[in-house]
C-alpha positions as CSV (number, residue, x, y, z in Angstrom):
1,M,0.0,0.0,0.0
2,P,1.3,3.5,-0.8
3,S,2.2,5.5,2.3
4,A,0.1,8.5,3.2
5,P,1.3,11.8,1.7
6,S,3.5,13.9,4.0
7,I,2.7,17.2,2.2
8,T,0.1,18.4,-0.2
9,V,0.9,20.0,-3.5
10,G,-1.5,22.5,-4.9
11,V,-2.3,21.9,-8.6
12,T,-4.0,24.5,-11.0
13,A,-4.3,24.2,-14.7
14,E,-5.8,25.8,-17.8
15,V,-7.3,22.9,-19.8
16,A,-9.0,23.0,-23.2
17,E,-12.7,22.2,-22.9
18,E,-12.8,20.4,-26.2
19,W,-10.2,17.8,-27.3
20,S,-9.7,17.3,-31.1
21,W,-7.8,14.2,-32.4
22,A,-6.4,16.3,-35.3
23,A,-5.1,19.0,-33.0
24,A,-3.6,16.4,-30.6
25,H,-2.0,14.5,-33.5
26,A,-0.3,17.8,-34.6
27,R,1.1,18.0,-31.0
28,I,-0.9,21.1,-30.0
29,P,-1.0,21.2,-26.2
30,Q,-4.4,20.8,-24.7
31,I,-3.1,22.2,-21.3
32,L,-2.0,25.8,-21.8
33,A,-0.8,26.3,-18.2
34,L,0.0,23.8,-15.4
35,T,1.2,25.3,-12.1
36,L,2.2,23.5,-8.9
37,S,2.5,25.1,-5.5
38,L,4.9,23.3,-3.1
39,P,5.3,24.0,0.6
40,E,8.8,22.4,0.5
41,A,11.2,21.0,-2.1
42,L,10.6,17.5,-3.4
43,E,13.3,15.3,-4.8
44,N,11.4,12.5,-6.7
45,V,8.1,13.7,-8.2
46,R,6.1,12.5,-11.2
47,V,3.3,14.6,-12.7
48,A,1.0,12.3,-14.7
49,V,-1.8,13.5,-17.0
50,T,-4.6,11.4,-18.4
51,V,-7.9,12.0,-20.2
52,E,-10.3,9.3,-19.3
53,D,-13.9,8.3,-19.0
54,G,-14.1,5.9,-16.0
55,P,-11.9,2.9,-16.8
56,E,-11.5,4.0,-20.5
57,V,-8.3,6.0,-21.1
58,F,-8.2,8.1,-24.2
59,G,-4.6,9.2,-23.6
60,S,-1.9,9.6,-21.0
61,T,1.5,11.2,-20.6
62,V,4.1,12.0,-18.0
63,A,4.4,15.8,-17.9
64,F,7.3,15.9,-15.5
65,E,9.7,13.7,-13.5
66,G,12.4,14.8,-11.1
67,E,13.1,17.4,-8.4
68,L,11.0,20.4,-7.7
69,A,11.9,23.4,-5.6
70,S,9.6,24.8,-3.0
71,G,7.2,27.6,-4.0
72,V,5.2,28.1,-7.2
73,T,6.5,26.5,-10.4
74,T,6.6,28.3,-13.7
75,P,3.4,27.5,-15.7
76,R,4.1,25.0,-18.4
77,S,2.0,23.7,-21.4
78,V,1.4,20.0,-21.8
79,H,0.6,18.0,-24.9
80,L,-1.2,14.7,-24.4
81,P,-1.3,12.2,-27.3
82,L,-4.7,10.5,-27.9
83,S,-4.7,6.8,-28.4
84,A,-5.6,5.6,-31.9
85,R,-7.2,2.5,-30.4
86,A,-9.4,4.6,-28.1
87,M,-10.2,7.2,-30.7
88,A,-11.3,4.5,-33.1
89,G,-14.4,4.2,-31.0
90,V,-15.3,7.9,-30.7
91,D,-18.0,8.3,-33.3
92,E,-19.8,11.0,-31.4
93,R,-18.9,13.6,-28.8
94,R,-17.7,11.8,-25.6
95,A,-17.6,13.2,-22.1
96,G,-14.3,12.7,-20.4
97,E,-12.2,14.1,-17.6
98,C,-8.6,15.4,-17.6
99,V,-6.9,14.2,-14.5
100,I,-3.5,15.6,-13.4
101,R,-1.8,13.7,-10.6
102,V,1.3,14.6,-8.6
103,E,2.9,11.6,-7.1
104,D,5.9,10.7,-5.0
105,R,7.8,8.3,-7.2
106,A,9.6,6.6,-4.2
107,T,6.4,5.8,-2.2
108,G,3.7,6.0,-4.8
109,S,1.7,8.4,-2.6
110,L,-0.6,11.0,-4.2
111,L,0.6,14.5,-3.3
112,G,-1.9,16.5,-5.3
113,E,-4.6,16.2,-8.0
114,Y,-6.6,18.3,-10.4
115,R,-9.7,17.2,-12.4
116,Q,-11.6,19.0,-15.1
117,A,-14.5,17.8,-17.3
118,V,-13.7,17.8,-21.1
119,D,-15.4,16.8,-24.3
120,I,-13.6,14.4,-26.7
121,L,-14.7,15.4,-30.2
122,P,-15.5,12.8,-32.9
123,R,-12.5,11.3,-34.6
124,D,-13.8,12.4,-38.1
125,L,-14.5,16.0,-37.1
126,W,-12.5,18.9,-38.7
127,S,-12.9,21.6,-36.1
128,W,-12.7,25.2,-37.3
129,S,-11.4,26.4,-33.9
130,G,-8.0,24.9,-34.7
131,D,-5.9,25.5,-31.7
132,P,-8.0,24.7,-28.6
133,R,-6.0,27.1,-26.5
134,R,-6.7,30.0,-28.8
135,K,-10.4,29.3,-28.8
136,E,-10.7,29.8,-25.1
137,Q,-8.5,32.8,-25.1
138,I,-10.6,34.4,-27.9
139,D,-13.8,33.7,-25.9
140,R,-12.4,35.4,-22.8
141,L,-11.2,38.4,-24.8
142,K,-14.6,38.7,-26.6
143,H,-16.4,38.6,-23.2
144,H,-14.1,41.4,-21.9
145,Y,-14.6,43.4,-25.1
146,A,-18.4,43.2,-24.7
147,S,-18.1,44.4,-21.1
148,I,-16.0,47.4,-22.2
149,Q,-18.5,48.2,-25.0
150,Q,-21.4,48.1,-22.5
151,R,-19.5,50.4,-20.1
152,L,-18.7,52.8,-22.9
153,E,-22.4,53.2,-23.5
154,E,-22.9,54.2,-19.9
155,V,-19.9,56.7,-19.8
156,D,-20.2,59.7,-22.2
157,S,-16.7,61.3,-21.7
158,G,-13.9,61.9,-19.3
159,A,-10.8,60.0,-18.2
160,E,-12.7,56.7,-17.7
161,A,-14.1,56.8,-21.2
162,D,-10.6,57.6,-22.7
163,E,-9.1,54.6,-20.7
164,L,-11.9,52.3,-21.9
165,V,-11.3,53.3,-25.6
166,Q,-7.6,52.5,-25.2
167,Q,-8.4,49.1,-23.6
168,R,-10.9,48.4,-26.5
169,A,-8.2,49.2,-29.1
170,G,-5.7,46.9,-27.4
171,L,-8.3,44.1,-27.3
172,E,-9.1,44.6,-31.0
173,R,-5.4,44.1,-31.8
174,A,-5.1,41.1,-29.6
175,L,-8.2,39.5,-31.1
176,A,-7.0,40.1,-34.6
177,N,-3.7,38.3,-33.9
178,L,-5.4,35.4,-32.1
179,L,-8.1,35.0,-34.8
180,G,-5.4,35.0,-37.5
181,H,-3.4,32.4,-35.7
182,S,-6.4,30.2,-35.0
183,R,-7.6,30.3,-38.6
184,L,-4.1,29.4,-39.9
185,V,-4.0,26.4,-37.5
186,S,-7.5,25.3,-38.3
187,R,-7.0,25.4,-42.1
188,S,-3.6,23.6,-41.7
189,L,-5.2,20.8,-39.7
190,L,-7.5,19.9,-42.6
191,A,-4.4,18.2,-44.0
192,S,-4.7,15.6,-41.2
193,F,-7.7,14.1,-42.9
194,S,-5.8,13.4,-46.2
195,R,-4.3,9.9,-45.6
196,P,-2.0,9.0,-48.5
197,N,-1.2,5.5,-47.1
198,H,-4.9,4.4,-46.8
199,P,-5.3,1.0,-48.5
200,D,-8.0,2.4,-50.8
201,V,-5.8,5.3,-51.8
202,L,-3.1,2.8,-52.8
203,M,-5.6,1.0,-55.0
204,L,-6.7,4.2,-56.6
205,A,-3.1,5.1,-57.3
206,R,-2.6,1.8,-59.1
207,E,-5.8,2.4,-61.2
208,A,-4.6,5.8,-62.1
209,A,-1.2,4.4,-63.1
210,A,-3.0,2.0,-65.5
211,I,-5.0,4.8,-67.0
212,R,-1.9,7.0,-67.4
213,G,-0.1,4.1,-69.0
214,K,-2.9,3.6,-71.5
215,R,-3.1,7.3,-72.4
216,T,0.6,8.2,-72.5
217,G,2.5,4.9,-72.7
218,D,4.1,5.6,-69.4
219,P,2.3,4.4,-66.2
220,S,4.9,6.0,-63.8
221,F,4.4,9.2,-61.8
222,S,7.7,11.0,-62.3
223,A,6.8,14.5,-63.3
224,F,9.3,16.4,-61.2
225,Q,12.2,14.3,-62.4
226,A,11.9,16.1,-65.8
227,D,14.6,18.8,-66.3
228,D,12.4,20.8,-68.7
229,V,9.8,22.9,-67.0
230,A,7.2,22.6,-69.8
231,E,7.6,18.8,-69.8
232,A,7.2,18.6,-66.1
233,E,4.0,20.6,-66.2
234,R,2.6,18.3,-68.9
235,E,3.5,15.3,-66.8
236,V,1.8,16.7,-63.8
237,E,-1.4,17.5,-65.8
238,A,-1.4,14.0,-67.3
239,S,-1.0,12.4,-63.8
240,V,-3.8,14.6,-62.3
241,S,-6.1,13.7,-65.2
242,A,-5.4,10.0,-64.7
243,I,-6.2,10.3,-61.0
244,Y,-9.4,12.2,-61.8
245,E,-10.5,9.5,-64.2
246,A,-9.7,6.7,-61.8
247,L,-11.9,8.4,-59.2
248,Q,-14.6,9.0,-61.8
249,A,-14.7,5.3,-62.6
250,R,-15.5,4.5,-59.0
251,Q,-19.0,6.0,-59.5
252,I,-19.0,8.0,-56.2
253,S,-22.3,9.6,-55.6
254,Y,-22.5,13.2,-54.4
255,S,-24.0,13.6,-51.0
256,E,-24.8,16.2,-48.3
257,P,-22.4,16.2,-45.3
258,P,-22.8,13.5,-42.7
259,P,-25.0,14.5,-39.7
260,G,-23.2,17.2,-37.7
261,W,-25.9,18.2,-35.1
262,D,-24.1,20.4,-32.7
263,Y,-21.0,20.8,-35.0
264,A,-22.9,22.7,-37.7
265,E,-21.3,26.0,-36.8
266,S,-18.0,24.7,-35.5
267,G,-16.7,22.1,-37.9
268,Q,-17.5,19.4,-40.4
269,R,-17.3,15.6,-40.4
270,I,-15.2,14.0,-43.1
271,R,-15.9,10.5,-44.3
272,D,-13.2,7.8,-44.4
273,H,-11.4,7.4,-47.8
274,G,-12.6,3.8,-48.1
275,A,-16.2,4.6,-47.5
276,V,-16.1,7.2,-50.3
277,A,-13.8,5.4,-52.8
278,R,-15.8,2.1,-52.8
279,S,-18.7,3.6,-54.9
280,G,-19.8,5.4,-51.7
281,L,-21.1,8.9,-51.0
282,G,-19.0,12.1,-50.9
283,T,-19.4,15.8,-50.3
284,C,-17.0,18.3,-51.9
285,M,-14.9,17.9,-48.7
286,D,-14.9,14.1,-48.9
287,T,-13.9,14.0,-52.5
288,T,-11.3,16.8,-52.1
289,V,-9.4,15.2,-49.2
290,L,-9.5,11.8,-51.0
291,T,-8.1,13.3,-54.2
292,A,-5.4,15.1,-52.2
293,A,-4.4,11.8,-50.6
294,V,-4.0,10.1,-54.0
295,I,-2.1,13.0,-55.5
296,E,0.2,13.0,-52.4
297,H,0.6,9.2,-52.6
298,V,2.0,9.4,-56.1
299,G,4.6,12.0,-55.2
300,L,2.9,15.2,-56.4
301,L,1.9,18.2,-54.3
302,P,-1.8,18.8,-53.6
303,V,-3.3,22.1,-52.5
304,M,-6.8,22.3,-51.2
305,V,-8.7,25.4,-52.2
306,L,-11.3,26.6,-49.7
307,I,-14.0,29.1,-50.7
308,Q,-17.2,30.1,-49.0
309,G,-19.3,26.9,-48.8
310,H,-17.1,24.8,-51.1
311,I,-13.7,23.2,-51.5
312,F,-11.8,21.7,-54.4
313,I,-8.3,20.6,-55.4
314,G,-5.3,22.5,-56.5
315,Y,-1.9,21.2,-57.2
316,W,1.6,22.6,-57.9
317,R,2.5,22.3,-61.6
318,R,6.1,22.9,-60.9
319,N,8.4,21.5,-58.2
320,P,8.9,24.2,-55.5
321,E,11.7,22.2,-53.8
322,P,15.1,23.9,-54.4
323,P,18.0,22.1,-56.0
324,A,21.0,21.2,-53.8
325,N,22.5,24.4,-52.3
326,G,19.8,26.4,-54.1
327,S,16.8,28.5,-52.9
328,R,13.1,28.1,-53.3
329,P,11.5,29.9,-56.3
330,E,10.1,33.3,-55.6
331,W,6.6,32.3,-56.7
332,F,6.2,29.6,-54.0
333,P,4.3,30.8,-50.9
334,A,6.0,28.2,-48.6
335,T,3.3,28.3,-46.0
336,P,0.8,25.6,-44.8
337,A,-2.2,28.0,-45.4
338,M,-2.7,31.3,-47.1
339,N,-5.7,33.6,-47.8
340,D,-4.0,36.4,-49.8
341,A,-6.5,36.6,-52.7
342,A,-4.3,38.6,-55.0
343,R,-1.4,36.1,-54.5
344,I,-3.7,33.1,-55.2
345,V,-4.9,34.7,-58.4
346,E,-1.3,35.4,-59.4
347,L,-0.4,31.7,-58.8
348,V,-3.2,30.4,-60.9
349,E,-2.8,32.9,-63.7
350,G,0.9,32.4,-63.8
351,G,0.5,28.7,-64.3
352,W,2.1,27.6,-61.1
353,L,-1.1,26.4,-59.4
354,G,-3.4,24.0,-61.3
355,L,-7.1,23.6,-60.3
356,I,-9.6,20.8,-60.8
357,E,-13.2,20.4,-59.5
358,T,-13.6,17.2,-57.5
359,T,-17.4,16.9,-57.4
360,A,-17.2,16.9,-61.3
361,F,-16.2,13.2,-61.2
362,T,-19.2,12.1,-59.1
363,A,-21.8,9.7,-60.6
364,G,-24.0,11.1,-63.3
365,R,-21.8,14.2,-64.1
366,R,-19.7,12.7,-67.0
367,T,-17.5,15.7,-66.9
368,S,-14.0,15.4,-68.5
369,A,-10.9,16.4,-66.6
370,A,-10.4,19.3,-69.0
371,D,-13.9,20.6,-68.2
372,A,-13.4,20.0,-64.5
373,R,-10.4,22.3,-64.7
374,V,-12.6,25.0,-66.3
375,E,-15.3,24.5,-63.7
376,A,-12.7,24.9,-60.9
377,R,-11.5,28.2,-62.4
378,R,-15.1,29.5,-62.4
379,R,-15.5,28.3,-58.8
380,L,-12.4,30.3,-57.8
381,E,-13.7,33.4,-59.6
382,S,-17.0,33.3,-57.8
383,G,-15.4,32.5,-54.5
384,L,-13.2,35.5,-54.7
385,A,-16.3,37.6,-55.1
386,D,-18.2,36.0,-52.2
387,G,-15.6,36.1,-49.4
388,P,-12.2,34.9,-48.2
389,V,-10.4,32.2,-50.2
390,W,-7.8,29.9,-48.5
391,I,-5.3,27.5,-50.0
392,I,-4.0,24.7,-47.8
393,D,-0.7,23.3,-49.0
394,V,-0.6,19.7,-47.8
395,A,3.2,19.2,-48.1
396,E,3.9,22.4,-46.2
397,A,1.4,21.4,-43.5
398,R,3.3,18.1,-43.1
399,K,6.5,20.0,-42.5
400,A,4.6,22.0,-39.8
401,G,3.7,18.9,-38.0
402,V,0.3,18.0,-39.5
403,S,0.8,14.4,-40.3
404,P,-2.0,12.1,-41.5
405,L,-4.4,10.8,-38.9
406,P,-4.6,7.0,-38.5
407,A,-7.3,5.6,-40.7
408,V,-10.2,3.8,-39.1
409,Q,-12.0,1.2,-41.1
410,E,-15.0,-0.9,-40.2
411,R,-14.6,-4.3,-42.0
412,A,-17.3,-6.6,-43.2
413,D,-16.4,-9.1,-40.5
414,G,-17.1,-6.6,-37.7
415,V,-13.4,-5.9,-37.0
416,T,-12.4,-2.2,-36.6
417,E,-9.0,-1.8,-38.3
418,V,-6.7,1.1,-37.4
419,I,-3.9,2.0,-39.7
420,E,-1.3,4.2,-38.0
421,Y,1.7,6.1,-39.5
422,R,5.0,6.3,-37.6
423,P,7.6,8.9,-38.7
424,E,10.9,7.3,-39.6
425,G,12.8,10.6,-39.7
426,R,12.8,14.2,-40.8
427,G,12.9,15.2,-44.4
428,T,12.2,18.2,-46.7
429,S,9.2,16.7,-48.3
430,P,6.8,13.8,-47.4
431,K,7.5,10.4,-48.9
432,F,5.1,7.6,-48.1
433,Q,6.0,3.9,-48.4
434,R,3.8,1.1,-49.5
435,P,1.8,-0.2,-46.5
436,P,3.1,-3.4,-44.9
437,A,1.1,-6.5,-44.4
438,R,-1.6,-6.4,-41.7
439,R,-0.6,-7.5,-38.3
440,R,-2.9,-8.5,-35.4
441,V,-1.6,-7.0,-32.2
442,S,-4.3,-8.1,-29.8
443,A,-7.3,-10.3,-29.4
444,S,-9.6,-7.3,-29.1
445,S,-12.0,-6.2,-31.8
446,T,-9.6,-3.4,-32.8
447,R,-6.8,-4.3,-35.1
448,I,-3.9,-1.8,-35.5
449,R,-1.5,-1.5,-38.4
450,R,1.4,1.0,-38.6
451,D,2.8,2.5,-41.8
452,T,6.0,4.5,-42.0
453,A,6.1,8.1,-43.3
454,R,8.9,10.5,-43.6
455,G,8.8,14.3,-43.2
456,R,7.2,15.0,-39.9
457,A,8.5,18.1,-38.3
458,P,7.9,20.0,-35.0
459,S,4.3,21.0,-34.4
460,L,2.4,24.1,-35.4
461,L,2.3,26.2,-32.5
462,S,-14.4,34.2,-40.1
463,T,-15.7,30.6,-39.7
464,P,-16.5,28.8,-43.0
465,A,-20.0,27.8,-43.8
466,T,-20.7,24.1,-43.8
467,L,-19.2,22.8,-47.0
468,C,-21.2,21.1,-49.7
């Protein structure tokens, strides 16, 4: 039995109320500030953090081990990875509890504890809030801003009014910075849902290779190996057309988004690639992230184009990676997400960024790849008139730490299969290997498989309308 604690450690924390799998996978801390108050120094302390629902643990980590001085510790942030096995069962919002325990490692006694109720968001939800820490900061600032506005209506003039006006201006600047950061993170996290090592993506890539071989005589995807820029662009276009036609042959039916209920104004659910690719249903979001995954799988560079109420695919027609000892081309934005409308138009008109409409390959449309490109250009033009336009560069998001989420598939025999990706090292661009054979790792109803990916880097430190 652990001995009774000799002292009590005070624990306070600022914990995100909503926990997103995509944000956790990108190593965004869910605990913004963890502070310990010690009446005396401790030599052998462990600070363990879990998020759980009774006996079920969604994730755990050790935030600290070692010696702590007396007094109040400096606040620290904590990232807690979420278990792929546990998240495979999170189809709807789940109530959970974040538990922070301070223990004496030598005796096992509990010295202090902090608990806070949290919500675990569905595994397939792309949350528009992005960074959970910023969401709560923004809410607090908005509340403070509203109170200042209310007070200003009560005070006509004088020193107090002048002070309130200054406070309001400072809050406006702070909100603009936080909102800009939150939007950048949320857009970048969309790349989490493009899973290039998904088994159905592998099959689609093979089908596209066969189509490409029949059309051009060369089934390989090697566009960026061409020395001539014009030849490289032709090869990219031929590859994207072959991918488009492979998806078109799957007879995917267009569909409204999956039920979102309380997420209608805060995010959108994204269907699994397999459920879409196997003659399933797909929104513009579902078809776009699936197309991005196939483009990425064959070694090209997808860019998702987000306009008001819609999303479609873009792709770099030239290789932005610099040669040895060289620099990146000036035209390349080199950012995971960007909403500079003038720059986006320049990239398209200059021939660097290609576009293609993904819903055009859905069943019943019979739209050629060439016509789908024209349709995408029209979509961009109308999107620029309607509101903000974002581009999400998948490869750049990977470098910022947004790696593909594990894929979760429900098999016909009732087994839930989870396919995880484990980084093998750092690189300048993502390279994905062919998935290994399946491997059973437990006798439970969940099977886990791990694929290897290169290119993971340190983490990334107006809300869209629901997409069609």
